[in-house]
C-alpha positions as CSV (number, residue, x, y, z in Angstrom):
1,X,6.4,-16.8,-17.1
2,X,5.9,-18.7,-13.8
3,X,2.9,-20.1,-12.4
4,X,4.4,-18.7,-9.1
5,X,4.2,-14.7,-10.5
6,X,1.4,-15.1,-12.8
7,X,-0.4,-16.8,-9.7
8,X,0.4,-13.5,-7.4
9,X,0.2,-10.6,-10.2
10,X,-3.6,-12.2,-9.9
11,X,-3.6,-12.3,-6.4
12,X,-3.4,-8.1,-6.6
13,X,-2.5,-5.7,-4.1
14,X,-2.3,-6.2,0.0
15,X,-5.5,-4.3,1.4
16,X,-2.7,-1.6,3.3
17,X,-1.8,-0.8,-0.9
18,X,-5.2,0.0,-1.3
19,X,-6.7,1.8,2.1
20,X,-3.3,4.6,1.4
21,X,-3.8,4.9,-2.1
22,X,-7.9,6.0,-1.4
23,X,-6.5,8.4,1.4
24,X,-3.6,10.0,-0.4
25,X,-6.1,10.5,-3.5
26,X,-9.4,11.3,-1.4
27,X,-6.7,13.5,0.7
28,X,-5.8,15.6,-2.4
29,X,-9.8,15.8,-3.1
30,X,-9.5,13.9,-5.8
31,X,-12.4,11.3,-7.7
32,X,-12.0,8.5,-9.4
33,X,-12.4,10.5,-12.3
34,X,-9.6,12.8,-11.9
35,X,-6.9,10.7,-10.8
36,X,-7.7,8.5,-13.6
37,X,-7.3,12.1,-16.0
38,X,-3.9,12.4,-13.9
39,X,-2.4,8.9,-15.0
40,X,-4.2,8.1,-18.1
41,X,-7.1,6.0,-17.4
42,X,-11.3,5.3,-17.0
43,X,-12.7,5.3,-14.2
44,X,-13.3,2.2,-14.4
45,X,-10.1,1.2,-14.5
46,X,-9.3,3.3,-11.3
47,X,-12.6,1.7,-9.7
48,X,-11.5,-2.2,-10.4
49,X,-7.8,-1.4,-9.0
50,X,-9.4,0.8,-5.1
51,X,-11.2,-2.4,-5.1
52,X,-8.8,-5.0,-5.4
53,X,-10.7,-6.5,-9.2
54,X,-7.4,-5.1,-11.0
55,X,-4.4,-5.5,-10.5
56,X,-2.6,-3.1,-11.3
57,X,1.0,-3.7,-14.2
58,X,3.7,-2.1,-12.7
59,X,4.3,0.7,-14.5
60,X,0.9,1.0,-13.7
61,X,1.2,1.5,-10.1
62,X,4.4,3.6,-10.0
63,X,1.9,6.4,-11.8
64,X,-0.7,6.1,-9.2
65,X,1.4,6.9,-7.3
66,X,4.0,9.6,-8.5
67,X,0.9,11.1,-9.4
68,X,-0.1,10.7,-5.5
69,X,2.9,12.4,-4.5
70,X,4.5,8.8,-2.3
71,X,7.1,5.7,-4.5
72,X,7.8,2.4,-4.5
73,X,10.9,1.4,-2.8
74,X,12.3,-2.2,-2.0
75,X,12.8,-2.2,1.7
76,X,14.0,-6.0,3.2
77,X,11.4,-7.8,5.3
78,X,13.6,-7.6,8.4
79,X,13.7,-4.0,8.0
80,X,10.6,-3.4,7.7
81,X,9.3,-2.3,11.4
82,X,11.2,0.7,11.4
83,X,10.4,1.4,8.3
84,X,6.6,1.5,9.4
85,X,8.1,2.9,12.5
86,X,8.8,5.9,10.5
87,X,5.8,5.8,8.6
88,X,4.3,6.7,11.5
89,X,6.0,8.4,13.3
90,X,6.5,11.3,10.3
91,X,2.3,11.0,10.2
92,X,2.0,11.0,13.7
93,X,3.9,13.5,15.3
94,X,3.5,14.8,18.3
95,X,2.8,10.9,19.1
96,X,-0.6,10.8,19.3
97,X,-1.5,7.2,19.5
98,X,-3.4,5.6,15.3
99,X,-5.8,3.4,14.8
100,X,-6.1,0.8,16.8
101,X,-5.0,-2.5,15.6
102,X,-2.5,-1.6,13.3
103,X,0.1,-4.1,12.6
104,X,3.1,-5.0,10.6
105,X,2.9,-6.1,7.1
106,X,5.8,-8.7,7.9
107,X,5.1,-10.4,11.6
108,X,9.0,-11.2,13.2
109,X,8.0,-15.1,14.1
110,X,8.1,-15.6,17.5
111,X,10.8,-18.4,19.0
112,X,9.3,-20.9,19.9
113,X,7.3,-21.3,23.7
114,X,5.9,-17.3,22.8
115,X,7.3,-14.4,24.0
116,X,10.5,-13.9,27.1
117,X,9.1,-12.6,30.2
């Protein structure tokens, strides 16, 4: 296996993904043990994934998100801000403010010299 693939897998899931998995599980009122039961994992493995100590295999991640009524999508990086905006709008349909300090997963490169006026 190429070293760049192995090193990426060992680095685990992004913190935002972990937070979303935990929030989705808690929104359903499920314990880690209950989520594990639904996907065939021991509670300790679910805990390891949620804390970032265990990097799940793709099939395991897919099972987790699907049982939580989510899905995984490949999105071109140039469209990530638009997709994130749609997700924020869906989460806050009344136009209420989102979490302070929220940033896009992939920041766009700024032109040299800072922002244009």
